[in-house]
mmCIF file of the N, C-alpha and C atoms, coordinates in Angstrom:
data_MODEL
# 
_entry.id   MODEL 
# 
loop_
_atom_site.group_PDB 
_atom_site.id 
_atom_site.type_symbol 
_atom_site.label_atom_id 
_atom_site.label_alt_id 
_atom_site.label_comp_id 
_atom_site.label_asym_id 
_atom_site.label_entity_id 
_atom_site.label_seq_id 
_atom_site.pdbx_PDB_ins_code 
_atom_site.Cartn_x 
_atom_site.Cartn_y 
_atom_site.Cartn_z 
_atom_site.occupancy 
_atom_site.B_iso_or_equiv 
_atom_site.pdbx_formal_charge 
_atom_site.auth_seq_id 
_atom_site.auth_comp_id 
_atom_site.auth_asym_id 
_atom_site.auth_atom_id 
_atom_site.pdbx_PDB_model_num 
ATOM 1   N N  . MET A 1 1  ? 8.787  50.609 -67.796 1.00 0.00 ? 1  MET A N  1 
ATOM 2   C CA . MET A 1 1  ? 9.745  51.699 -68.444 1.00 0.00 ? 1  MET A CA 1 
ATOM 3   C C  . MET A 1 1  ? 11.257 51.433 -67.143 1.00 0.00 ? 1  MET A C  1 
ATOM 4   N N  . ASP A 1 2  ? 10.718 51.615 -65.939 1.00 0.00 ? 2  ASP A N  1 
ATOM 5   C CA . ASP A 1 2  ? 11.733 51.274 -64.860 1.00 0.00 ? 2  ASP A CA 1 
ATOM 6   C C  . ASP A 1 2  ? 13.095 50.500 -64.736 1.00 0.00 ? 2  ASP A C  1 
ATOM 7   N N  . VAL A 1 3  ? 12.355 49.549 -65.427 1.00 0.00 ? 3  VAL A N  1 
ATOM 8   C CA . VAL A 1 3  ? 13.364 48.110 -65.806 1.00 0.00 ? 3  VAL A CA 1 
ATOM 9   C C  . VAL A 1 3  ? 14.248 48.823 -66.592 1.00 0.00 ? 3  VAL A C  1 
ATOM 10  N N  . CYS A 1 4  ? 13.668 48.681 -68.199 1.00 0.00 ? 4  CYS A N  1 
ATOM 11  C CA . CYS A 1 4  ? 14.765 49.898 -68.767 1.00 0.00 ? 4  CYS A CA 1 
ATOM 12  C C  . CYS A 1 4  ? 15.546 50.634 -68.242 1.00 0.00 ? 4  CYS A C  1 
ATOM 13  N N  . GLY A 1 5  ? 15.321 51.611 -67.502 1.00 0.00 ? 5  GLY A N  1 
ATOM 14  C CA . GLY A 1 5  ? 16.221 52.504 -67.893 1.00 0.00 ? 5  GLY A CA 1 
ATOM 15  C C  . GLY A 1 5  ? 17.387 52.204 -66.483 1.00 0.00 ? 5  GLY A C  1 
ATOM 16  N N  . TRP A 1 6  ? 16.794 51.078 -65.764 1.00 0.00 ? 6  TRP A N  1 
ATOM 17  C CA . TRP A 1 6  ? 17.852 50.562 -65.077 1.00 0.00 ? 6  TRP A CA 1 
ATOM 18  C C  . TRP A 1 6  ? 18.552 49.532 -65.172 1.00 0.00 ? 6  TRP A C  1 
ATOM 19  N N  . ALA A 1 7  ? 18.167 48.702 -66.342 1.00 0.00 ? 7  ALA A N  1 
ATOM 20  C CA . ALA A 1 7  ? 19.368 48.281 -67.003 1.00 0.00 ? 7  ALA A CA 1 
ATOM 21  C C  . ALA A 1 7  ? 19.925 48.754 -67.978 1.00 0.00 ? 7  ALA A C  1 
ATOM 22  N N  . GLY A 1 8  ? 19.604 50.217 -67.824 1.00 0.00 ? 8  GLY A N  1 
ATOM 23  C CA . GLY A 1 8  ? 20.346 51.150 -69.414 1.00 0.00 ? 8  GLY A CA 1 
ATOM 24  C C  . GLY A 1 8  ? 21.613 51.355 -67.926 1.00 0.00 ? 8  GLY A C  1 
ATOM 25  N N  . THR A 1 9  ? 21.686 52.457 -67.289 1.00 0.00 ? 9  THR A N  1 
ATOM 26  C CA . THR A 1 9  ? 22.171 52.486 -66.376 1.00 0.00 ? 9  THR A CA 1 
ATOM 27  C C  . THR A 1 9  ? 23.361 51.305 -65.739 1.00 0.00 ? 9  THR A C  1 
ATOM 28  N N  . LEU A 1 10 ? 22.752 50.402 -65.703 1.00 0.00 ? 10 LEU A N  1 
ATOM 29  C CA . LEU A 1 10 ? 23.916 49.383 -65.045 1.00 0.00 ? 10 LEU A CA 1 
ATOM 30  C C  . LEU A 1 10 ? 24.811 49.323 -66.106 1.00 0.00 ? 10 LEU A C  1 
ATOM 31  N N  . LEU A 1 11 ? 24.569 48.552 -67.410 1.00 0.00 ? 11 LEU A N  1 
ATOM 32  C CA . LEU A 1 11 ? 25.155 48.392 -68.146 1.00 0.00 ? 11 LEU A CA 1 
ATOM 33  C C  . LEU A 1 11 ? 26.028 49.427 -68.281 1.00 0.00 ? 11 LEU A C  1 
ATOM 34  N N  . ILE A 1 12 ? 25.023 51.054 -68.817 1.00 0.00 ? 12 ILE A N  1 
ATOM 35  C CA . ILE A 1 12 ? 26.845 51.727 -69.094 1.00 0.00 ? 12 ILE A CA 1 
ATOM 36  C C  . ILE A 1 12 ? 27.844 51.803 -67.511 1.00 0.00 ? 12 ILE A C  1 
ATOM 37  N N  . LEU A 1 13 ? 27.162 52.154 -66.443 1.00 0.00 ? 13 LEU A N  1 
ATOM 38  C CA . LEU A 1 13 ? 28.262 51.516 -65.363 1.00 0.00 ? 13 LEU A CA 1 
ATOM 39  C C  . LEU A 1 13 ? 29.334 50.402 -65.548 1.00 0.00 ? 13 LEU A C  1 
ATOM 40  N N  . ALA A 1 14 ? 28.433 49.279 -66.150 1.00 0.00 ? 14 ALA A N  1 
ATOM 41  C CA . ALA A 1 14 ? 29.616 48.374 -65.398 1.00 0.00 ? 14 ALA A CA 1 
ATOM 42  C C  . ALA A 1 14 ? 30.691 48.355 -66.874 1.00 0.00 ? 14 ALA A C  1 
ATOM 43  N N  . ALA A 1 15 ? 30.412 48.543 -67.875 1.00 0.00 ? 15 ALA A N  1 
ATOM 44  C CA . ALA A 1 15 ? 31.084 49.583 -69.405 1.00 0.00 ? 15 ALA A CA 1 
ATOM 45  C C  . ALA A 1 15 ? 32.527 50.077 -68.785 1.00 0.00 ? 15 ALA A C  1 
ATOM 46  N N  . TYR A 1 16 ? 31.815 50.842 -68.218 1.00 0.00 ? 16 TYR A N  1 
ATOM 47  C CA . TYR A 1 16 ? 32.748 52.301 -67.694 1.00 0.00 ? 16 TYR A CA 1 
ATOM 48  C C  . TYR A 1 16 ? 33.706 51.576 -66.795 1.00 0.00 ? 16 TYR A C  1 
ATOM 49  N N  . ALA A 1 17 ? 33.414 50.893 -65.426 1.00 0.00 ? 17 ALA A N  1 
ATOM 50  C CA . ALA A 1 17 ? 33.923 50.466 -64.298 1.00 0.00 ? 17 ALA A CA 1 
ATOM 51  C C  . ALA A 1 17 ? 34.552 49.029 -65.042 1.00 0.00 ? 17 ALA A C  1 
ATOM 52  N N  . LEU A 1 18 ? 34.637 47.840 -66.057 1.00 0.00 ? 18 LEU A N  1 
ATOM 53  C CA . LEU A 1 18 ? 35.164 46.859 -66.943 1.00 0.00 ? 18 LEU A CA 1 
ATOM 54  C C  . LEU A 1 18 ? 36.489 47.981 -67.496 1.00 0.00 ? 18 LEU A C  1 
ATOM 55  N N  . GLN A 1 19 ? 36.280 48.685 -68.022 1.00 0.00 ? 19 GLN A N  1 
ATOM 56  C CA . GLN A 1 19 ? 37.387 49.725 -68.931 1.00 0.00 ? 19 GLN A CA 1 
ATOM 57  C C  . GLN A 1 19 ? 38.330 50.355 -68.011 1.00 0.00 ? 19 GLN A C  1 
ATOM 58  N N  . SER A 1 20 ? 37.880 51.437 -66.914 1.00 0.00 ? 20 SER A N  1 
ATOM 59  C CA . SER A 1 20 ? 38.760 51.750 -65.759 1.00 0.00 ? 20 SER A CA 1 
ATOM 60  C C  . SER A 1 20 ? 39.207 51.023 -65.088 1.00 0.00 ? 20 SER A C  1 
ATOM 61  N N  . ASN A 1 21 ? 39.321 49.464 -64.689 1.00 0.00 ? 21 ASN A N  1 
ATOM 62  C CA . ASN A 1 21 ? 39.759 48.290 -64.093 1.00 0.00 ? 21 ASN A CA 1 
ATOM 63  C C  . ASN A 1 21 ? 41.098 48.019 -65.048 1.00 0.00 ? 21 ASN A C  1 
ATOM 64  N N  . GLY A 1 22 ? 40.658 48.421 -66.217 1.00 0.00 ? 22 GLY A N  1 
ATOM 65  C CA . GLY A 1 22 ? 41.342 47.729 -67.230 1.00 0.00 ? 22 GLY A CA 1 
ATOM 66  C C  . GLY A 1 22 ? 41.687 46.099 -67.632 1.00 0.00 ? 22 GLY A C  1 
ATOM 67  N N  . LYS A 1 23 ? 40.184 46.123 -67.506 1.00 0.00 ? 23 LYS A N  1 
ATOM 68  C CA . LYS A 1 23 ? 39.366 44.172 -67.809 1.00 0.00 ? 23 LYS A CA 1 
ATOM 69  C C  . LYS A 1 23 ? 38.216 44.931 -69.336 1.00 0.00 ? 23 LYS A C  1 
ATOM 70  N N  . MET A 1 24 ? 38.604 45.777 -69.699 1.00 0.00 ? 24 MET A N  1 
ATOM 71  C CA . MET A 1 24 ? 38.510 45.399 -71.280 1.00 0.00 ? 24 MET A CA 1 
ATOM 72  C C  . MET A 1 24 ? 38.227 46.993 -72.116 1.00 0.00 ? 24 MET A C  1 
ATOM 73  N N  . GLN A 1 25 ? 38.484 46.726 -73.409 1.00 0.00 ? 25 GLN A N  1 
ATOM 74  C CA . GLN A 1 25 ? 38.919 47.538 -74.077 1.00 0.00 ? 25 GLN A CA 1 
ATOM 75  C C  . GLN A 1 25 ? 38.422 48.475 -75.220 1.00 0.00 ? 25 GLN A C  1 
ATOM 76  N N  . THR A 1 26 ? 38.450 50.087 -74.905 1.00 0.00 ? 26 THR A N  1 
ATOM 77  C CA . THR A 1 26 ? 37.210 50.633 -75.295 1.00 0.00 ? 26 THR A CA 1 
ATOM 78  C C  . THR A 1 26 ? 37.255 50.365 -77.021 1.00 0.00 ? 26 THR A C  1 
ATOM 79  N N  . ARG A 1 27 ? 38.161 50.053 -77.943 1.00 0.00 ? 27 ARG A N  1 
ATOM 80  C CA . ARG A 1 27 ? 37.526 49.386 -78.715 1.00 0.00 ? 27 ARG A CA 1 
ATOM 81  C C  . ARG A 1 27 ? 36.895 48.333 -78.866 1.00 0.00 ? 27 ARG A C  1 
ATOM 82  N N  . SER A 1 28 ? 36.748 47.585 -78.292 1.00 0.00 ? 28 SER A N  1 
ATOM 83  C CA . SER A 1 28 ? 36.174 45.753 -78.226 1.00 0.00 ? 28 SER A CA 1 
ATOM 84  C C  . SER A 1 28 ? 34.805 46.238 -78.439 1.00 0.00 ? 28 SER A C  1 
ATOM 85  N N  . ALA A 1 29 ? 34.130 45.484 -78.844 1.00 0.00 ? 29 ALA A N  1 
ATOM 86  C CA . ALA A 1 29 ? 32.532 45.363 -79.762 1.00 0.00 ? 29 ALA A CA 1 
ATOM 87  C C  . ALA A 1 29 ? 31.660 45.602 -78.531 1.00 0.00 ? 29 ALA A C  1 
ATOM 88  N N  . LEU A 1 30 ? 32.255 44.778 -77.257 1.00 0.00 ? 30 LEU A N  1 
ATOM 89  C CA . LEU A 1 30 ? 31.463 44.029 -76.500 1.00 0.00 ? 30 LEU A CA 1 
ATOM 90  C C  . LEU A 1 30 ? 31.132 45.107 -75.495 1.00 0.00 ? 30 LEU A C  1 
ATOM 91  N N  . TYR A 1 31 ? 32.239 46.361 -75.253 1.00 0.00 ? 31 TYR A N  1 
ATOM 92  C CA . TYR A 1 31 ? 32.350 47.804 -74.529 1.00 0.00 ? 31 TYR A CA 1 
ATOM 93  C C  . TYR A 1 31 ? 30.704 48.657 -75.502 1.00 0.00 ? 31 TYR A C  1 
ATOM 94  N N  . GLN A 1 32 ? 31.832 48.701 -76.290 1.00 0.00 ? 32 GLN A N  1 
ATOM 95  C CA . GLN A 1 32 ? 30.646 49.519 -77.185 1.00 0.00 ? 32 GLN A CA 1 
ATOM 96  C C  . GLN A 1 32 ? 28.909 49.318 -76.985 1.00 0.00 ? 32 GLN A C  1 
ATOM 97  N N  . TRP A 1 33 ? 28.818 47.608 -77.466 1.00 0.00 ? 33 TRP A N  1 
ATOM 98  C CA . TRP A 1 33 ? 27.526 46.994 -77.481 1.00 0.00 ? 33 TRP A CA 1 
ATOM 99  C C  . TRP A 1 33 ? 26.613 47.313 -76.015 1.00 0.00 ? 33 TRP A C  1 
ATOM 100 N N  . MET A 1 34 ? 27.633 47.262 -75.009 1.00 0.00 ? 34 MET A N  1 
ATOM 101 C CA . MET A 1 34 ? 26.822 47.786 -73.632 1.00 0.00 ? 34 MET A CA 1 
ATOM 102 C C  . MET A 1 34 ? 27.310 48.948 -73.738 1.00 0.00 ? 34 MET A C  1 
ATOM 103 N N  . ASN A 1 35 ? 27.038 50.109 -74.000 1.00 0.00 ? 35 ASN A N  1 
ATOM 104 C CA . ASN A 1 35 ? 27.000 51.505 -74.435 1.00 0.00 ? 35 ASN A CA 1 
ATOM 105 C C  . ASN A 1 35 ? 26.035 52.142 -75.291 1.00 0.00 ? 35 ASN A C  1 
ATOM 106 N N  . VAL A 1 36 ? 26.137 50.387 -76.461 1.00 0.00 ? 36 VAL A N  1 
ATOM 107 C CA . VAL A 1 36 ? 24.471 50.800 -76.877 1.00 0.00 ? 36 VAL A CA 1 
ATOM 108 C C  . VAL A 1 36 ? 22.914 50.968 -76.390 1.00 0.00 ? 36 VAL A C  1 
ATOM 109 N N  . LEU A 1 37 ? 23.372 49.547 -75.527 1.00 0.00 ? 37 LEU A N  1 
ATOM 110 C CA . LEU A 1 37 ? 22.056 49.269 -75.465 1.00 0.00 ? 37 LEU A CA 1 
ATOM 111 C C  . LEU A 1 37 ? 21.566 49.800 -73.698 1.00 0.00 ? 37 LEU A C  1 
ATOM 112 N N  . GLY A 1 38 ? 22.508 50.280 -73.129 1.00 0.00 ? 38 GLY A N  1 
ATOM 113 C CA . GLY A 1 38 ? 22.660 50.952 -72.325 1.00 0.00 ? 38 GLY A CA 1 
ATOM 114 C C  . GLY A 1 38 ? 22.213 52.309 -72.405 1.00 0.00 ? 38 GLY A C  1 
ATOM 115 N N  . ALA A 1 39 ? 22.733 53.211 -73.729 1.00 0.00 ? 39 ALA A N  1 
ATOM 116 C CA . ALA A 1 39 ? 21.747 53.945 -73.458 1.00 0.00 ? 39 ALA A CA 1 
ATOM 117 C C  . ALA A 1 39 ? 20.295 54.262 -74.262 1.00 0.00 ? 39 ALA A C  1 
ATOM 118 N N  . ALA A 1 40 ? 20.174 53.049 -74.722 1.00 0.00 ? 40 ALA A N  1 
ATOM 119 C CA . ALA A 1 40 ? 19.012 52.748 -75.724 1.00 0.00 ? 40 ALA A CA 1 
ATOM 120 C C  . ALA A 1 40 ? 17.856 52.662 -74.568 1.00 0.00 ? 40 ALA A C  1 
ATOM 121 N N  . GLY A 1 41 ? 18.106 51.917 -72.871 1.00 0.00 ? 41 GLY A N  1 
ATOM 122 C CA . GLY A 1 41 ? 17.461 51.530 -72.300 1.00 0.00 ? 41 GLY A CA 1 
ATOM 123 C C  . GLY A 1 41 ? 16.939 53.029 -71.545 1.00 0.00 ? 41 GLY A C  1 
ATOM 124 N N  . LEU A 1 42 ? 18.080 53.757 -71.789 1.00 0.00 ? 42 LEU A N  1 
ATOM 125 C CA . LEU A 1 42 ? 17.804 55.031 -70.648 1.00 0.00 ? 42 LEU A CA 1 
ATOM 126 C C  . LEU A 1 42 ? 17.005 56.110 -71.570 1.00 0.00 ? 42 LEU A C  1 
ATOM 127 N N  . ILE A 1 43 ? 17.646 56.039 -72.961 1.00 0.00 ? 43 ILE A N  1 
ATOM 128 C CA . ILE A 1 43 ? 16.442 56.913 -74.523 1.00 0.00 ? 43 ILE A CA 1 
ATOM 129 C C  . ILE A 1 43 ? 14.838 55.997 -73.894 1.00 0.00 ? 43 ILE A C  1 
ATOM 130 N N  . ILE A 1 44 ? 14.551 55.167 -74.082 1.00 0.00 ? 44 ILE A N  1 
ATOM 131 C CA . ILE A 1 44 ? 13.497 55.176 -73.855 1.00 0.00 ? 44 ILE A CA 1 
ATOM 132 C C  . ILE A 1 44 ? 13.038 55.464 -72.087 1.00 0.00 ? 44 ILE A C  1 
ATOM 133 N N  . ASN A 1 45 ? 13.688 55.113 -70.927 1.00 0.00 ? 45 ASN A N  1 
ATOM 134 C CA . ASN A 1 45 ? 13.114 55.517 -70.357 1.00 0.00 ? 45 ASN A CA 1 
ATOM 135 C C  . ASN A 1 45 ? 13.071 57.145 -69.943 1.00 0.00 ? 45 ASN A C  1 
ATOM 136 N N  . SER A 1 46 ? 13.925 57.819 -70.147 1.00 0.00 ? 46 SER A N  1 
ATOM 137 C CA . SER A 1 46 ? 14.073 59.108 -70.101 1.00 0.00 ? 46 SER A CA 1 
ATOM 138 C C  . SER A 1 46 ? 12.424 59.815 -71.365 1.00 0.00 ? 46 SER A C  1 
ATOM 139 N N  . GLY A 1 47 ? 12.888 59.265 -72.133 1.00 0.00 ? 47 GLY A N  1 
ATOM 140 C CA . GLY A 1 47 ? 11.548 59.712 -73.435 1.00 0.00 ? 47 GLY A CA 1 
ATOM 141 C C  . GLY A 1 47 ? 10.036 59.330 -72.524 1.00 0.00 ? 47 GLY A C  1 
ATOM 142 N N  . TRP A 1 48 ? 9.995  58.474 -71.886 1.00 0.00 ? 48 TRP A N  1 
ATOM 143 C CA . TRP A 1 48 ? 8.579  57.349 -71.350 1.00 0.00 ? 48 TRP A CA 1 
ATOM 144 C C  . TRP A 1 48 ? 8.055  59.146 -70.287 1.00 0.00 ? 48 TRP A C  1 
ATOM 145 N N  . TYR A 1 49 ? 9.228  59.399 -69.082 1.00 0.00 ? 49 TYR A N  1 
ATOM 146 C CA . TYR A 1 49 ? 9.294  60.806 -68.362 1.00 0.00 ? 49 TYR A CA 1 
ATOM 147 C C  . TYR A 1 49 ? 9.046  61.836 -68.861 1.00 0.00 ? 49 TYR A C  1 
ATOM 148 N N  . SER A 1 50 ? 9.418  62.403 -70.238 1.00 0.00 ? 50 SER A N  1 
ATOM 149 C CA . SER A 1 50 ? 9.982  63.725 -70.591 1.00 0.00 ? 50 SER A CA 1 
ATOM 150 C C  . SER A 1 50 ? 11.029 63.956 -70.309 1.00 0.00 ? 50 SER A C  1 
ATOM 151 N N  . ALA A 1 51 ? 12.262 63.527 -69.772 1.00 0.00 ? 51 ALA A N  1 
ATOM 152 C CA . ALA A 1 51 ? 13.186 63.983 -69.386 1.00 0.00 ? 51 ALA A CA 1 
ATOM 153 C C  . ALA A 1 51 ? 14.429 63.994 -71.005 1.00 0.00 ? 51 ALA A C  1 
ATOM 154 N N  . TRP A 1 52 ? 13.867 65.365 -71.524 1.00 0.00 ? 52 TRP A N  1 
ATOM 155 C CA . TRP A 1 52 ? 14.651 65.874 -72.574 1.00 0.00 ? 52 TRP A CA 1 
ATOM 156 C C  . TRP A 1 52 ? 15.784 65.915 -72.491 1.00 0.00 ? 52 TRP A C  1 
ATOM 157 N N  . PRO A 1 53 ? 16.071 66.390 -72.275 1.00 0.00 ? 53 PRO A N  1 
ATOM 158 C CA . PRO A 1 53 ? 17.519 67.112 -71.268 1.00 0.00 ? 53 PRO A CA 1 
ATOM 159 C C  . PRO A 1 53 ? 18.642 64.936 -71.581 1.00 0.00 ? 53 PRO A C  1 
ATOM 160 N N  . SER A 1 54 ? 18.069 64.176 -70.994 1.00 0.00 ? 54 SER A N  1 
ATOM 161 C CA . SER A 1 54 ? 18.584 63.214 -70.919 1.00 0.00 ? 54 SER A CA 1 
ATOM 162 C C  . SER A 1 54 ? 18.344 62.240 -72.170 1.00 0.00 ? 54 SER A C  1 
ATOM 163 N N  . VAL A 1 55 ? 17.285 62.038 -72.343 1.00 0.00 ? 55 VAL A N  1 
ATOM 164 C CA . VAL A 1 55 ? 17.031 61.439 -74.117 1.00 0.00 ? 55 VAL A CA 1 
ATOM 165 C C  . VAL A 1 55 ? 18.549 62.106 -74.636 1.00 0.00 ? 55 VAL A C  1 
ATOM 166 N N  . THR A 1 56 ? 18.627 63.006 -75.196 1.00 0.00 ? 56 THR A N  1 
ATOM 167 C CA . THR A 1 56 ? 19.715 64.128 -75.760 1.00 0.00 ? 56 THR A CA 1 
ATOM 168 C C  . THR A 1 56 ? 21.144 63.649 -75.744 1.00 0.00 ? 56 THR A C  1 
ATOM 169 N N  . LEU A 1 57 ? 20.774 63.812 -74.552 1.00 0.00 ? 57 LEU A N  1 
ATOM 170 C CA . LEU A 1 57 ? 22.726 63.009 -74.176 1.00 0.00 ? 57 LEU A CA 1 
ATOM 171 C C  . LEU A 1 57 ? 22.960 61.421 -74.831 1.00 0.00 ? 57 LEU A C  1 
ATOM 172 N N  . ASN A 1 58 ? 22.127 60.992 -74.224 1.00 0.00 ? 58 ASN A N  1 
ATOM 173 C CA . ASN A 1 58 ? 21.769 59.574 -74.225 1.00 0.00 ? 58 ASN A CA 1 
ATOM 174 C C  . ASN A 1 58 ? 21.177 59.086 -76.164 1.00 0.00 ? 58 ASN A C  1 
ATOM 175 N N  . VAL A 1 59 ? 21.058 60.153 -76.123 1.00 0.00 ? 59 VAL A N  1 
ATOM 176 C CA . VAL A 1 59 ? 21.354 59.475 -78.018 1.00 0.00 ? 59 VAL A CA 1 
ATOM 177 C C  . VAL A 1 59 ? 22.248 59.891 -78.679 1.00 0.00 ? 59 VAL A C  1 
ATOM 178 N N  . VAL A 1 60 ? 23.039 61.223 -78.069 1.00 0.00 ? 60 VAL A N  1 
ATOM 179 C CA . VAL A 1 60 ? 24.652 61.080 -78.473 1.00 0.00 ? 60 VAL A CA 1 
ATOM 180 C C  . VAL A 1 60 ? 25.603 59.771 -78.200 1.00 0.00 ? 60 VAL A C  1 
ATOM 181 N N  . TRP A 1 61 ? 25.100 59.638 -77.026 1.00 0.00 ? 61 TRP A N  1 
ATOM 182 C CA . TRP A 1 61 ? 25.946 58.664 -76.180 1.00 0.00 ? 61 TRP A CA 1 
ATOM 183 C C  . TRP A 1 61 ? 25.323 57.289 -77.012 1.00 0.00 ? 61 TRP A C  1 
ATOM 184 N N  . LEU A 1 62 ? 24.526 56.871 -77.662 1.00 0.00 ? 62 LEU A N  1 
ATOM 185 C CA . LEU A 1 62 ? 24.549 55.840 -78.720 1.00 0.00 ? 62 LEU A CA 1 
ATOM 186 C C  . LEU A 1 62 ? 24.716 56.157 -79.662 1.00 0.00 ? 62 LEU A C  1 
ATOM 187 N N  . ALA A 1 63 ? 25.101 57.022 -80.153 1.00 0.00 ? 63 ALA A N  1 
ATOM 188 C CA . ALA A 1 63 ? 25.631 57.242 -81.742 1.00 0.00 ? 63 ALA A CA 1 
ATOM 189 C C  . ALA A 1 63 ? 27.235 57.116 -82.083 1.00 0.00 ? 63 ALA A C  1 
ATOM 190 N N  . ILE A 1 64 ? 27.776 57.617 -80.454 1.00 0.00 ? 64 ILE A N  1 
ATOM 191 C CA . ILE A 1 64 ? 29.088 57.812 -80.764 1.00 0.00 ? 64 ILE A CA 1 
ATOM 192 C C  . ILE A 1 64 ? 29.198 56.762 -80.610 1.00 0.00 ? 64 ILE A C  1 
ATOM 193 N N  . ALA A 1 65 ? 28.742 55.138 -79.032 1.00 0.00 ? 65 ALA A N  1 
ATOM 194 C CA . ALA A 1 65 ? 29.254 54.066 -79.599 1.00 0.00 ? 65 ALA A CA 1 
ATOM 195 C C  . ALA A 1 65 ? 28.548 53.235 -80.897 1.00 0.00 ? 65 ALA A C  1 
ATOM 196 N N  . ALA A 1 66 ? 27.757 53.419 -81.762 1.00 0.00 ? 66 ALA A N  1 
ATOM 197 C CA . ALA A 1 66 ? 27.563 53.278 -82.796 1.00 0.00 ? 66 ALA A CA 1 
ATOM 198 C C  . ALA A 1 66 ? 28.685 53.087 -83.620 1.00 0.00 ? 66 ALA A C  1 
ATOM 199 N N  . LEU A 1 67 ? 28.622 54.874 -83.979 1.00 0.00 ? 67 LEU A N  1 
ATOM 200 C CA . LEU A 1 67 ? 29.731 55.154 -84.794 1.00 0.00 ? 67 LEU A CA 1 
ATOM 201 C C  . LEU A 1 67 ? 31.302 54.751 -84.521 1.00 0.00 ? 67 LEU A C  1 
ATOM 202 N N  . ALA A 1 68 ? 31.519 54.306 -83.779 1.00 0.00 ? 68 ALA A N  1 
ATOM 203 C CA . ALA A 1 68 ? 32.814 53.553 -82.728 1.00 0.00 ? 68 ALA A CA 1 
ATOM 204 C C  . ALA A 1 68 ? 33.139 51.804 -83.106 1.00 0.00 ? 68 ALA A C  1 
ATOM 205 N N  . LEU A 1 69 ? 31.505 51.382 -83.172 1.00 0.00 ? 69 LEU A N  1 
ATOM 206 C CA . LEU A 1 69 ? 31.792 49.836 -83.896 1.00 0.00 ? 69 LEU A CA 1 
ATOM 207 C C  . LEU A 1 69 ? 31.672 49.674 -84.995 1.00 0.00 ? 69 LEU A C  1 
ATOM 208 N N  . TRP A 1 70 ? 31.014 50.736 -85.813 1.00 0.00 ? 70 TRP A N  1 
ATOM 209 C CA . TRP A 1 70 ? 31.128 50.971 -87.343 1.00 0.00 ? 70 TRP A CA 1 
ATOM 210 C C  . TRP A 1 70 ? 32.612 51.445 -88.039 1.00 0.00 ? 70 TRP A C  1 
ATOM 211 N N  . GLN A 1 71 ? 33.367 52.032 -86.875 1.00 0.00 ? 71 GLN A N  1 
ATOM 212 C CA . GLN A 1 71 ? 34.901 52.160 -87.602 1.00 0.00 ? 71 GLN A CA 1 
ATOM 213 C C  . GLN A 1 71 ? 35.688 51.145 -86.991 1.00 0.00 ? 71 GLN A C  1 
ATOM 214 N N  . ASN A 1 72 ? 35.203 50.538 -85.997 1.00 0.00 ? 72 ASN A N  1 
ATOM 215 C CA . ASN A 1 72 ? 36.285 48.971 -85.676 1.00 0.00 ? 72 ASN A CA 1 
ATOM 216 C C  . ASN A 1 72 ? 35.900 48.159 -86.663 1.00 0.00 ? 72 ASN A C  1 
ATOM 217 N N  . ARG A 1 73 ? 34.066 48.155 -87.514 1.00 0.00 ? 73 ARG A N  1 
ATOM 218 C CA . ARG A 1 73 ? 34.000 46.712 -88.367 1.00 0.00 ? 73 ARG A CA 1 
ATOM 219 C C  . ARG A 1 73 ? 35.114 47.123 -89.546 1.00 0.00 ? 73 ARG A C  1 
ATOM 220 N N  . ARG A 1 74 ? 35.057 48.306 -89.789 1.00 0.00 ? 74 ARG A N  1 
ATOM 221 C CA . ARG A 1 74 ? 35.795 48.595 -91.593 1.00 0.00 ? 74 ARG A CA 1 
ATOM 222 C C  . ARG A 1 74 ? 37.459 48.455 -91.005 1.00 0.00 ? 74 ARG A C  1 
ATOM 223 N N  . ALA A 1 75 ? 38.000 48.646 -89.765 1.00 0.00 ? 75 ALA A N  1 
ATOM 224 C CA . ALA A 1 75 ? 39.347 48.710 -89.632 1.00 0.00 ? 75 ALA A CA 1 
ATOM 225 C C  . ALA A 1 75 ? 39.750 47.070 -89.653 1.00 0.00 ? 75 ALA A C  1 
ATOM 226 N N  . ALA A 1 76 ? 39.304 46.424 -89.157 1.00 0.00 ? 76 ALA A N  1 
ATOM 227 C CA . ALA A 1 76 ? 39.095 45.003 -88.616 1.00 0.00 ? 76 ALA A CA 1 
ATOM 228 C C  . ALA A 1 76 ? 39.609 43.895 -90.368 1.00 0.00 ? 76 ALA A C  1 
ATOM 229 N N  . PRO A 1 77 ? 41.013 43.752 -90.354 1.00 0.00 ? 77 PRO A N  1 
ATOM 230 C CA . PRO A 1 77 ? 41.268 43.082 -91.585 1.00 0.00 ? 77 PRO A CA 1 
ATOM 231 C C  . PRO A 1 77 ? 40.618 41.822 -91.529 1.00 0.00 ? 77 PRO A C  1 
# 
């Protein structure tokens, strides 16, 4: 479970760092997938440890990233 949590943390932090330094655009599928997978790892870890506020935050985080992926796919020519 700890591996899921740490992997999720690293994915979300890496996505944020890359975006903040202009290396990745927020509309890119890679950025959104890093957030989806990172949030999923944190949901698994937080749920295992019954950290419900963290589960809630990451469910919303995952939903936002998934919605962005869906909207970007629909907008693509």
